[in-house]
C-alpha positions in Angstrom: 15.2 -14.8 -28.7 17.6 -14.5 -26.0 16.1 -12.0 -23.2 18.7 -10.3 -20.7 17.4 -9.0 -17.5 18.5 -7.5 -14.0 17.1 -9.0 -10.7 17.8 -7.5 -7.8 19.1 -10.3 -5.4 16.0 -10.7 -3.5 14.2 -11.1 -6.7 16.8 -13.7 -7.9 16.9 -15.8 -4.7 12.8 -16.3 -5.2 13.3 -16.7 -8.7 15.4 -19.5 -8.3 13.2 -20.8 -5.1 10.1 -21.3 -7.1 12.1 -22.8 -10.1 13.4 -25.3 -7.8 9.9 -26.3 -5.8 8.5 -26.3 -9.6 11.5 -28.8 -10.8 13.1 -26.5 -13.4 15.9 -24.3 -13.8 15.0 -20.8 -13.8 15.2 -20.2 -17.2 12.2 -23.1 -18.1 10.4 -21.3 -15.3 10.1 -18.1 -16.8 9.6 -19.2 -20.2 6.4 -21.1 -18.3 5.5 -17.6 -17.2 5.8 -16.1 -20.3 3.8 -18.6 -21.8 1.1 -18.7 -19.4 0.4 -15.0 -19.1 1.1 -14.0 -23.0 -1.7 -17.0 -24.4 -4.2 -15.5 -21.6 -6.9 -13.2 -23.3 -6.4 -9.4 -22.2 -9.1 -7.3 -20.0 -10.1 -5.7 -22.9 -10.4 -9.4 -24.8 -12.4 -11.1 -21.9 -14.9 -7.5 -21.5 -15.8 -7.0 -25.2 -18.6 -9.3 -26.0 -20.1 -8.1 -22.7 -19.5 -4.2 -24.1 -20.9 -5.4 -27.3 -24.0 -6.6 -25.4 -24.2 -3.4 -23.3 -24.0 -1.5 -26.3 -26.8 -3.3 -28.4 -28.7 -3.5 -25.5 -29.2 0.3 -25.1 -28.8 0.6 -21.7 -28.4 3.9 -20.6 -25.0 4.4 -18.3 -27.8 5.4 -15.5 -29.5 2.0 -15.4 -25.9 0.5 -16.0 -24.3 1.7 -13.1 -28.0 1.4 -11.1 -27.7 -2.5 -12.5 -24.0 -3.1 -11.6 -23.4 -1.5 -8.3 -26.2 -4.0 -6.9 -23.4 -6.7 -8.1 -20.6 -4.7 -6.6 -21.9 -5.1 -3.3 -21.6 -8.6 -2.7 -18.4 -8.9 -5.1 -16.7 -6.3 -2.5 -16.7 -8.8 -0.2 -14.7 -11.2 -1.6 -12.2 -9.2 -3.3 -8.6 -9.3 -2.1 -6.8 -6.8 -0.6 -4.6 -4.6 -3.2 -6.8 -6.2 -5.8 -8.5 -3.0 -8.3 -11.1 -0.8 -6.9 -14.5 -1.7 -8.6 -16.2 1.4 -7.5 -17.6 3.3 -9.7 -15.0 6.6 -10.1 
């Protein structure tokens, strides 16, 4: 399959720089990025076993929120700026 995309001059420059730094041309570099991204499990796939276990446990939403909030505090100390919000809605 051939894919054509329009890139801004800045994005094109960054792509060329990163490809060159990795010893690849832009096409090879983009293909490697796509292969890595598309082979990675989705968040839903990663969380499915946890969701199943929680459902089988019979824990209530309130109990889960109380338990998970204890984990959130130490984890949030290590979250980088711009990462998804881990707080309950």
